[in-house]
Structures are given as structure tokens and as C-alpha cells.
C-alpha positions in Angstrom: 3.8 6.5 -8.4 3.6 8.1 -5.0 2.5 5.9 -3.2 5.2 3.3 -4.5 8.1 5.4 -4.0 6.8 6.1 -0.2 7.1 2.4 -0.2 9.4 1.6 -1.8 11.0 4.2 0.8 10.0 2.7 3.6 11.1 -1.0 1.8 7.1 -1.6 2.2 6.5 -4.7 -0.7 4.2 -2.6 -3.2 2.8 -3.0 -6.3 1.3 -0.9 -8.5 -1.3 -2.1 -11.8 -3.0 -0.6 -14.2 -6.4 -0.8 -14.6 -8.6 -2.1 -17.2 -9.2 1.1 -19.2 -5.9 2.0 -18.5 -6.5 4.7 -17.6 -5.6 4.2 -12.9 -4.6 2.5 -10.9 -4.3 0.2 -8.4 -1.1 -0.7 -5.6 -1.3 -3.4 -3.4 1.2 -3.4 -0.3 1.7 -6.7 0.7 1.6 -7.7 4.7 3.9 -10.6 6.3 0.8 -11.0 8.0 -2.8 -10.7 8.7 -4.0 -7.1 8.5 -7.7 -5.9 8.5 -8.3 -4.5 4.9 -10.3 -1.1 7.3 -6.4 -0.8 8.0 -5.0 -1.6 5.3 -7.6 0.6 2.7 -6.2 4.2 5.3 -6.1 6.7 2.8 -2.9 8.2 3.6 0.6 4.6 3.7 2.0 6.3 6.7 -0.5 5.3 9.5 -2.3 2.1 8.0 1.9 1.2 8.4 1.9 1.7 11.7 -1.3 0.3 12.6 -0.4 -2.8 11.2 2.5 -2.9 13.2 4.7 -2.1 9.9 6.6 0.2 12.2 
């Protein structure tokens, strides 16, 4: 939830998907232009957004 809260703080389109097990979840972030998977999968949302040119 903290990840989604950070995304919303920066007005980044994101969605939460609960995993099939119901124990975990996945956050989906939507970029306006293609972003390499390596960049998008950075552990830190801010780093991924900066490297992708969001800011």
C-alpha cells in the first residue's frame, strides 16, 4: 500500500492486483511511453520514475 500511496502522491497511474493466493499483491504502474523492463522494475519507485523520464 505504501507503494501505491507514493504513486498517487506523484500522480502516477498505478493499480493494485491481489495475487491468486490472496496473501500478496502486485502494483502495476502505467507509463505514457515505453519503458525498459529493467528500469520499470527498480526497487524504488522514485528511481524508476526518474530513470524513465517521468520527472
